[in-house]
C-alpha positions in Angstrom: 32.1 129.5 154.7 30.7 127.5 157.4 31.1 124.3 159.5 29.0 121.5 158.8 28.7 118.0 160.4 31.1 115.2 159.2 29.6 112.8 157.0 28.7 109.3 158.7 31.1 107.6 156.4 34.3 109.7 157.0 37.4 107.5 156.8 40.2 109.8 156.4 41.8 108.8 159.7 41.8 105.4 158.6 43.0 106.5 155.1 45.9 108.5 157.0 47.5 105.5 158.6 47.1 103.3 155.4 50.7 102.7 154.1 50.7 100.5 151.3 52.1 101.6 148.2 48.9 102.2 145.7 48.1 103.8 142.7 44.9 105.2 141.4 43.2 107.9 139.2 41.0 110.9 140.3 36.9 110.3 139.8 36.0 113.9 140.5 37.4 116.3 137.7 39.9 118.8 138.6 40.4 122.0 136.9 43.9 122.2 135.5 46.0 125.5 136.3 46.1 128.3 134.1 49.6 129.2 132.5 51.8 131.4 134.5 51.2 135.5 133.3 54.0 136.8 131.4 54.1 140.2 132.9 57.7 141.0 133.2 59.0 139.7 130.2 59.8 143.2 129.2 62.3 143.8 132.1 64.2 140.7 130.8 68.1 141.3 128.6 67.8 140.0 125.1 70.2 139.3 122.5 68.9 138.9 119.3 69.7 140.1 115.5 66.8 142.7 116.2 67.7 144.4 119.3 70.2 144.5 121.9 68.9 145.2 125.6 71.1 145.3 128.4 70.7 146.3 132.0 72.8 149.3 133.8 72.7 150.4 137.5 73.7 153.9 138.1 74.6 155.3 141.8 75.7 158.2 143.2 79.0 158.5 144.9 77.2 157.4 148.2 75.9 154.2 146.5 72.2 155.5 146.3 70.3 154.4 143.1 70.1 157.3 140.5 66.5 157.2 138.7 65.9 160.0 136.7 68.5 159.6 134.0 66.9 160.4 130.1 68.0 158.6 126.9 70.2 161.4 125.4 72.3 160.9 128.8 73.2 157.6 127.9 76.6 156.4 125.8 76.8 152.9 124.7 79.9 151.7 122.9 79.7 148.3 121.1 83.2 147.3 120.2 84.3 150.9 120.3 81.6 152.1 118.1 78.8 154.5 119.4 75.2 153.3 119.4 72.1 154.7 119.2 69.8 154.4 122.3 66.5 153.4 121.0 64.7 152.5 124.4 65.1 153.3 128.0 63.1 151.9 131.1 63.9 152.1 134.7 62.8 149.3 136.9 62.5 150.0 140.4 62.9 147.1 143.1 62.4 149.6 145.9 59.6 148.8 148.1 58.5 149.7 151.9 60.2 147.4 154.3 57.9 144.8 155.9 58.1 143.5 159.6 59.7 140.2 159.6 58.6 138.8 162.8 56.4 135.8 162.4 52.8 136.7 163.1 50.7 134.6 165.4 46.9 134.4 166.7 45.7 135.3 170.1 46.1 131.9 171.4 50.0 132.0 170.0 49.5 129.8 167.1 51.6 130.9 164.2 50.0 132.3 161.1 50.6 130.0 157.9 53.2 132.0 155.7 51.6 134.0 152.7 51.9 132.1 149.4 54.0 133.8 146.7 52.6 134.6 143.3 54.5 135.3 140.1 53.3 138.7 140.0 54.2 139.6 143.5 57.8 138.2 143.2 60.4 141.3 143.5 63.6 139.6 143.7 64.7 136.3 142.8 68.0 135.6 144.4 69.9 132.3 144.3 72.6 132.0 147.2 75.3 129.9 146.2 77.7 128.7 149.0 81.0 127.8 147.4 81.8 124.8 149.7 84.5 123.7 147.3 86.4 126.3 148.6 85.3 127.8 151.7 87.3 126.9 154.9 86.1 125.7 158.0 86.1 129.3 159.7 84.3 130.8 156.7 81.3 128.2 156.8 80.7 129.4 160.4 80.6 133.2 159.1 78.5 132.1 156.2 76.1 130.2 158.2 75.7 133.1 160.8 75.4 135.9 157.6 72.7 133.9 156.0 70.5 133.1 159.1 70.5 136.7 159.7 69.7 137.7 156.2 66.4 135.2 156.1 65.5 136.3 159.6 65.9 140.1 159.3 66.6 141.2 155.8 64.4 138.6 153.4 61.4 140.5 152.5 57.8 139.9 151.2 58.3 139.2 147.7 61.7 137.7 147.9 61.9 134.2 146.0 65.3 132.3 147.5 67.4 129.4 146.8 70.3 128.2 148.7 72.5 126.0 146.6 76.0 124.3 147.0 78.9 123.8 144.6 79.9 120.7 145.8 78.1 117.4 144.2 75.7 115.2 145.8 72.5 117.2 146.8 72.9 120.0 144.6 70.4 122.6 145.7 70.3 123.0 149.6 66.7 124.4 149.2 64.8 125.1 146.0 63.4 128.4 145.3 60.6 129.3 148.1 59.8 132.1 150.1 59.2 130.0 153.2 62.0 131.1 155.8 61.4 127.7 157.7 62.8 125.8 154.7 65.6 128.4 154.2 66.8 128.3 157.9 66.6 124.4 157.8 69.0 124.4 154.6 71.3 126.9 156.2 71.5 124.2 159.2 72.8 121.8 156.8 75.6 123.8 155.6 78.8 122.1 156.6 82.7 122.3 155.7 83.5 120.0 153.0 87.0 118.3 154.1 87.4 117.1 150.7 87.1 120.6 148.9 90.0 123.1 148.8 89.5 125.0 151.7 91.2 124.2 155.1 90.4 124.7 158.5 91.7 128.4 158.3 91.5 130.7 155.1 95.0 130.3 154.6 97.2 126.5 154.6 99.7 127.0 157.5 102.9 128.1 156.8 105.7 125.2 157.4 109.0 123.6 156.2 108.7 120.9 153.7 110.5 117.3 154.6 113.4 118.3 152.4 113.8 121.8 154.1 113.4 120.2 157.7 116.3 117.7 156.7 118.4 120.6 155.2 117.8 122.5 158.6 119.0 119.5 160.3 122.3 119.4 158.6 121.3 117.0 155.6 123.3 117.9 152.4 120.4 118.3 149.9 121.0 120.6 146.9 119.4 123.7 145.9 118.1 121.9 142.7 116.3 119.4 144.8 114.9 121.8 147.2 113.6 123.6 144.1 112.2 120.8 142.4 110.4 120.0 145.7 109.1 123.4 145.9 107.8 123.4 142.1 105.9 120.0 142.8 104.3 121.3 146.1 103.6 124.4 144.0 102.1 122.4 141.1 99.8 120.4 143.3 98.3 123.1 145.2 97.6 125.0 141.8 96.2 122.0 140.4 93.6 121.6 143.2 92.7 125.1 143.3 92.1 125.1 139.6 90.0 122.0 139.9 88.0 123.0 142.5 87.7 126.6 141.2 86.5 125.2 137.8 84.1 122.9 139.5 82.8 125.9 141.4 82.4 128.2 138.2 80.7 125.3 136.4 78.2 124.9 139.1 77.5 128.6 139.0 76.9 128.1 135.3 74.4 125.2 135.8 72.5 127.7 138.2 72.3 130.5 135.7 70.9 128.1 132.9 68.4 127.5 135.5 67.5 130.9 136.0 67.1 131.9 132.6 63.6 130.5 132.2 62.6 132.8 135.3 61.3 136.2 134.4 62.9 139.5 135.2 66.3 140.4 136.4 67.6 137.8 138.8 70.8 137.8 141.3 73.2 135.1 142.2 75.1 135.6 145.6 78.5 133.8 145.5 79.9 133.4 149.0 83.1 131.9 148.4 86.9 132.1 149.7 87.8 133.2 146.0 89.5 131.9 142.9 92.8 133.1 141.0 92.7 133.7 137.5 96.6 133.4 137.1 99.0 130.6 138.3 102.6 131.1 139.4 105.4 128.8 138.0 109.4 129.2 138.3 109.0 130.6 134.6 106.6 133.3 135.6 103.2 134.2 135.7 100.4 133.0 133.2 96.6 132.8 132.9 94.9 129.7 134.4 93.5 128.4 131.1 90.8 126.3 132.4 89.6 129.0 135.1 89.2 131.6 132.5 87.6 129.5 129.9 85.0 128.5 132.7 84.7 132.2 133.9 84.0 133.5 130.1 81.5 130.7 129.5 79.7 131.7 132.8 79.6 135.5 132.0 78.2 135.1 128.8 75.6 133.0 130.0 75.0 135.4 132.9 74.6 138.2 130.6 72.3 136.6 128.5 70.0 135.1 131.2 69.7 138.7 132.9 71.5 137.4 136.0 73.6 139.6 138.0 76.2 137.9 139.8 77.5 139.3 143.3 80.4 138.0 144.9 81.2 138.1 148.7 84.5 136.9 149.8 83.7 134.9 153.0 87.3 134.9 154.5 86.5 138.9 155.5 89.2 141.1 156.5 92.4 138.8 156.4 96.1 139.3 157.9 98.7 138.0 155.9 101.1 137.7 159.0 102.2 134.7 161.2 99.5 133.3 163.3 99.5 130.6 165.6 98.9 127.8 163.1 102.4 128.7 161.4 105.6 126.9 162.2 108.8 128.5 161.1 111.2 125.6 162.4 113.6 124.8 159.2 112.7 127.9 157.4 115.2 130.8 156.8 114.3 134.4 157.1 114.4 134.5 153.2 112.0 131.5 152.9 109.7 133.2 155.7 109.4 136.3 153.8 108.9 134.2 150.4 105.9 132.2 152.1 104.4 135.5 153.3 104.7 137.3 149.8 103.1 134.1 148.3 100.1 134.3 150.9 99.7 137.8 150.1 99.8 137.0 146.4 97.1 134.3 147.0 94.8 136.6 148.6 95.0 139.2 146.1 94.7 136.8 143.3 91.5 134.9 144.8 89.9 138.4 145.3 90.5 139.2 141.9 88.7 136.4 140.5 85.6 137.5 142.6 85.8 141.0 141.3 86.2 140.1 137.9 83.0 138.1 137.7 81.3 140.5 139.6 82.1 143.3 137.4 81.6 141.3 134.2 78.1 140.5 135.1 77.2 144.0 136.8 77.4 143.1 140.0 79.4 143.9 143.2 82.1 142.5 145.0 82.5 142.6 148.8 85.9 142.0 150.2 87.9 142.8 153.2 85.1 143.1 155.5 84.1 140.9 158.4 80.4 141.9 158.5 79.0 139.5 156.0 75.7 140.4 157.1 76.6 144.0 155.8 77.7 142.8 152.8 74.8 140.6 151.9 72.2 143.6 152.8 74.1 146.0 150.6 74.4 143.5 147.7 70.6 142.4 147.5 69.1 145.9 148.5 70.8 147.0 144.9 68.2 145.7 142.5 66.9 148.7 140.8 68.2 149.3 137.1 67.7 151.0 133.8 66.9 148.8 130.6 68.9 150.3 127.9 68.1 149.1 124.2 69.7 149.5 120.8 70.1 148.1 117.3 73.2 145.9 116.8 75.5 146.5 114.0 75.6 144.2 111.0 78.6 142.1 111.9 77.5 142.0 115.5 76.8 138.3 115.0 79.4 137.6 112.2 81.5 134.9 113.7 84.0 135.8 110.8 84.3 139.3 112.3 84.7 138.4 116.2 83.8 136.1 118.7 82.9 138.3 121.6 81.3 142.0 121.5 82.6 144.5 124.1 80.1 146.8 125.9 80.9 150.1 127.1 78.3 152.3 128.9 78.8 155.6 130.5 76.4 158.6 131.5 77.5 162.4 130.6 75.9 163.5 134.3 79.0 164.1 136.3 79.9 162.0 139.4 78.1 158.9 138.7 79.3 155.1 138.9 77.8 153.0 136.1 77.7 149.1 136.5 77.0 147.1 133.4 77.6 143.4 131.7 80.9 143.7 129.8 79.6 142.0 126.8 78.2 138.9 124.8 79.3 136.3 122.2 78.2 137.0 118.7 75.3 134.2 119.1 71.8 134.7 118.8 69.9 133.6 122.4 67.6 131.3 120.2 70.9 129.5 119.3 71.9 128.9 122.7 70.0 125.6 123.4 68.9 124.2 126.9 71.7 122.0 128.3 70.6 118.1 128.6 70.1 116.6 131.8 71.9 113.7 130.8 72.0 110.6 128.5 71.0 107.9 130.6 67.8 107.3 132.7 69.5 107.1 136.1 71.5 110.1 135.3 68.4 112.2 134.1 66.2 111.2 137.1 69.3 112.4 139.6 69.9 115.4 137.7 66.1 116.6 137.7 66.0 115.8 141.5 69.0 117.5 142.6 68.3 120.6 140.3 67.6 123.8 142.3 64.8 124.1 139.6 61.6 122.2 139.2 61.1 120.7 135.8 57.6 121.0 134.3 57.9 119.1 130.9 55.6 116.7 133.1 53.3 118.6 135.5 53.6 117.1 139.1 52.0 118.0 142.2 53.2 116.8 145.5 52.2 116.8 149.0 54.0 115.0 152.0 52.5 114.8 155.6 54.1 113.5 158.7 52.6 110.7 160.9 53.3 108.1 163.8 52.1 104.8 164.6 53.3 102.5 167.7 54.1 99.6 165.5 56.1 101.2 163.0 57.1 104.9 164.5 57.5 108.1 162.7 57.1 108.3 158.7 56.5 110.5 156.0 53.9 109.4 153.7 54.1 111.2 150.2 51.1 111.8 147.9 51.7 112.7 144.2 49.5 113.5 141.5 50.8 113.3 137.3 49.0 115.2 134.6 48.2 112.8 131.9 48.6 115.2 129.0 52.6 115.1 129.3 52.6 111.3 129.0 53.0 108.9 126.1 50.0 106.0 126.0 50.3 103.3 123.5 48.2 100.3 123.2 49.4 96.8 123.6 48.8 93.6 122.1 45.4 93.1 124.0 43.9 96.6 122.9 44.6 98.1 126.2 46.2 101.6 126.8 49.7 101.2 128.4 52.0 104.0 129.8 55.4 103.8 131.7 56.6 106.0 134.4 60.0 105.9 136.1 59.9 107.4 139.5 62.6 108.5 142.0 61.8 110.1 145.3 64.6 110.9 148.2 64.0 112.3 151.5 67.1 114.3 152.2 68.1 115.0 155.8 71.0 116.8 157.6 73.6 118.2 155.3 72.0 116.4 152.3 72.2 112.8 153.6 69.6 110.5 151.8 67.6 109.1 154.7 65.3 107.2 152.5 64.8 106.7 148.7 62.1 105.2 146.6 62.9 104.2 143.0 60.4 102.3 140.7 59.6 101.7 137.2 55.6 101.6 136.9 53.6 100.5 134.0 49.9 101.2 134.1 47.4 99.2 131.8 43.9 100.7 131.2 40.9 99.8 129.5 39.1 102.4 126.9 37.2 103.9 129.6 39.7 104.3 132.3 42.1 105.7 129.5 39.7 108.5 128.8 39.1 109.1 132.5 43.0 109.4 133.4 43.4 111.8 130.5 41.1 114.1 132.4 41.8 113.4 135.9 45.4 112.4 136.2 47.1 109.6 137.9 47.8 109.5 141.7 49.7 107.3 143.7 51.2 107.2 147.5 54.2 105.6 149.4 55.9 105.9 152.5 59.4 106.7 153.9 59.9 105.5 157.4 61.8 108.2 159.3 64.3 107.1 162.2 65.4 110.6 163.3 63.3 113.7 163.9 64.5 117.0 162.1 63.7 118.8 158.9 63.3 117.0 155.7 63.4 117.7 151.9 61.1 115.5 149.9 61.9 115.6 146.3 60.7 113.4 143.3 61.6 113.3 139.9 58.9 111.4 137.3 60.4 110.5 133.9 58.6 109.4 130.7 61.0 106.8 128.9 59.4 107.1 125.6 60.0 110.7 125.4 62.4 111.5 128.2 60.5 114.2 129.5 60.8 114.9 133.1 58.8 116.6 135.9 60.0 117.2 139.4 58.7 118.7 142.8 59.5 118.9 146.4 58.2 119.7 149.5 59.7 120.6 153.3 58.3 118.4 156.1 59.3 118.6 159.7 59.3 115.3 161.7 58.9 116.3 165.3 60.7 114.5 168.3 58.1 112.6 169.8 60.3 111.7 172.7 59.9 115.4 173.9 56.2 114.5 174.7 54.9 117.8 173.3 51.5 117.9 171.9 51.8 116.9 168.2 49.8 117.1 165.2 50.3 114.8 162.1 49.9 116.0 158.6 46.5 116.8 157.3 44.5 114.2 154.6 41.9 116.1 152.4 38.9 114.8 150.6 36.9 117.0 148.6 33.1 116.5 147.2 30.3 118.5 145.8 27.7 119.7 147.8 25.1 117.3 146.2 27.6 114.4 147.1 28.1 115.4 150.5 23.9 115.8 151.1 23.8 111.9 149.5 26.4 110.7 152.3 25.3 113.0 155.1 21.5 112.6 154.8 20.7 109.2 153.0 23.9 107.5 154.2 24.7 107.0 150.3 27.3 104.5 150.6 28.0 104.9 146.5 29.6 108.0 146.3 33.3 107.8 145.3 35.9 110.2 146.3 39.6 110.5 145.9 41.2 111.2 149.4 45.0 110.3 147.8 44.4 112.6 144.9 42.8 115.5 146.9 45.4 115.4 149.2 48.3 115.4 146.4 46.7 118.4 144.4 44.9 120.3 147.1 43.0 122.0 144.3 39.1 122.3 145.0 36.2 124.0 143.4 34.6 127.1 144.5 31.4 125.8 146.4 32.6 122.3 147.2 32.6 120.5 150.6 36.3 119.8 152.1 36.7 117.1 154.4 40.0 116.8 156.6 41.3 114.6 159.1 44.6 113.5 161.0 45.8 112.5 164.6 46.7 114.3 167.8 49.8 112.7 169.2 51.3 112.9 172.7 48.1 113.6 174.4 48.5 113.4 178.1 44.9 113.3 179.2 41.6 112.3 178.5 39.6 113.3 175.2 37.3 115.8 176.9 40.4 117.7 177.9 41.6 118.4 174.4 39.9 120.6 171.8 40.7 121.6 168.1 39.5 124.0 165.7 40.2 124.9 162.2 40.9 128.1 160.7 41.4 129.1 157.2 43.7 131.8 155.9 44.2 133.9 152.8 47.1 135.8 152.5 47.8 135.2 156.2 44.8 136.8 157.2 42.1 134.7 159.1 38.8 134.5 156.8 37.5 131.4 158.7 37.6 129.9 162.2 35.4 127.0 163.6 34.0 126.6 167.1 36.2 124.2 169.4 35.4 120.5 168.6 36.3 117.5 170.5 38.6 114.6 168.8 37.3 111.4 167.8 38.1 108.4 170.0 41.5 107.3 171.1 43.7 105.3 168.4 43.6 101.5 169.4 47.1 100.3 170.8 48.2 103.9 170.4 48.3 105.6 174.0 48.2 109.2 173.6 46.9 109.0 170.0 43.4 110.7 169.1 42.2 111.0 165.8 40.3 114.3 164.4 38.0 114.9 161.6 35.9 117.6 160.4 34.1 119.0 157.4 34.4 122.4 155.8 31.5 123.9 153.4 34.0 126.2 151.2 30.6 128.1 150.1 30.1 130.6 147.7 31.7 133.8 149.2 35.5 132.7 148.9 37.2 133.9 145.7 39.4 131.7 143.7 42.9 131.7 144.6 45.3 130.2 147.5 44.7 129.2 151.2 45.8 127.6 154.1 44.0 125.4 156.6 45.4 125.4 159.8 44.4 123.0 162.8 45.1 124.3 166.3 44.7 121.8 169.2 44.5 122.9 172.9 45.2 120.4 175.8 43.9 121.4 179.5 46.5 120.3 181.7 45.3 122.1 184.9 43.2 125.1 185.3 46.3 127.4 184.6 48.3 125.3 182.1 47.6 124.4 178.5 49.5 123.0 175.8 49.4 124.1 172.2 49.9 122.6 168.9 49.3 123.6 165.1 49.7 122.3 161.6 48.5 123.7 158.4 48.2 122.6 154.6 47.5 124.9 151.6 45.1 124.5 148.9 43.6 126.2 146.0 40.4 127.0 145.2 39.3 127.2 141.3 36.6 127.4 138.6 32.9 128.7 138.7 30.4 128.1 141.3 27.9 125.3 140.2 24.8 124.5 142.1 25.6 126.3 145.2 24.0 125.0 148.6 21.0 127.0 149.7 
């Protein structure tokens, strides 16, 4: 790779600040991505009429993984009948710990994060924050523990999502390896005042209105007091059951989405717990709604190879009186009764978490104030055995039983075995993917807020920050839609027509919608344009004005109304606080051309060369041997252009593969003090192998002989295809 002079007609800076909504199609053929490799399907739990494969974790008394067991040392029972083990595989997730400190170059610019590849994923972890039950105190502890996990415990190869159980945004952050995005999501975790969790772990003990009146001498019968107590207890249990059922339903939704991911997956549920029983004056009985939701969740998790670990966010709790309690108006007997109820509540809600973990082969952490230790213990326990056997003839006979119970043990002494409790007598192939909703709006909204990308329609998405004097900061979105997944029909004029429904939302703090774009697009094409668009796809862009600085999740959902197919994508964008006057770089626009096209432009000033910067910025997929133009803006520059320089760096797997010489930015932007455009051109050359790369721009401003200001920005791109007509 080498630097070549920019073409005379390069206009990426002007392109970057064009903000009108536009739709176009690419003019240069773009190679389509190959389907993901299916390298890890063998370690997925399968339930079929031909084979049952279950995952089993075996540890010694000190919690260490045991990895040398033989098939004959396993005993598997289905509904009390011993099964013959026909296959045994040990899957290890143990790897060397990596340095978690963010690397930086010699000048202090951070190195772009290494992209994740399917074959390199070691752990897939969905962190579910149960804000339907978390108290104010618990939320604080959860935020602190998750921040520590991301900064210190998350390893290379970890694919992590952060999801909340309450409505609205759904996922705080979809699956990613980018720690910046996860930390921004953790900052959005807030106490939900509409949930069942109060300010503290337990509701304050205090007298009811009638009890206060009775304590003040009012003549109130025992029957009336009992009736009031029943009403209060019933209301509390109704709310608890309602929120618990909602939490379990949200986790089930996550499990359903994770079923399509390869390998064994983990859910870490941070919650204040839920009770599987409820108490009335007639005695203790099962909470029917909660138990039904729990059974559904356990079955889905066991089928999808999802292990659910639970962590009681309350930590170690004392059930005695504290400063929030008020004993006025309560007799000693009532005080003892309320304390017993509190103790029972703690036990019952912890039991719900324990049962959920046990039934899915996970671990339950309770009565521990160090949530960080609990998270580390849970997530480091990822190695397991895959044990296979052939099912009995009546395993899937609904007339015989609905649920098949599993029991697994090992003959080697002093070992602990964790496994799934069982499965319903339904073949995996009969479990259909849950629908996304029946209406257009509901389908788009669900696709938008899902923690999982939907790829029935292939969508590529990039969004970049910029600012202008007249309109202030904004985020410009660039979208590419693969036409292969769309439905085209001929209209009465003989033109090909396609309709796209688009919903895009910028989520700010705590999932609050900062801006949204909702539009139905009807595109009519001639026969020539139709054939071209089938090859290159559809690209378009639009702008969100951003009034507040901070991190934003940009999400988009595309719907084909003819087939109800959906596609979704998301990206993280940081809007800097320009009022702090820090040197800042806008997002980076891209433009690709062949070497022959570049020669025509640069050497012969050929203005007939057609490129597609919108599509190139959206797709960021270029052919080996092509030429890459880039452009953007420097903001908050304090001095003259000659005191400012920038250089381009290209990284592969966080390793520097190319660095240009320092360059001077373009002329100042008219009417925008402190703003300078920059642009450059890179010959991607023949030496770079196909794969994922990051283009980083590092700007330096000399303030004095001793003081300099530094800013950096990067954009990822992919090299594909064969080298054709390489330059001399």
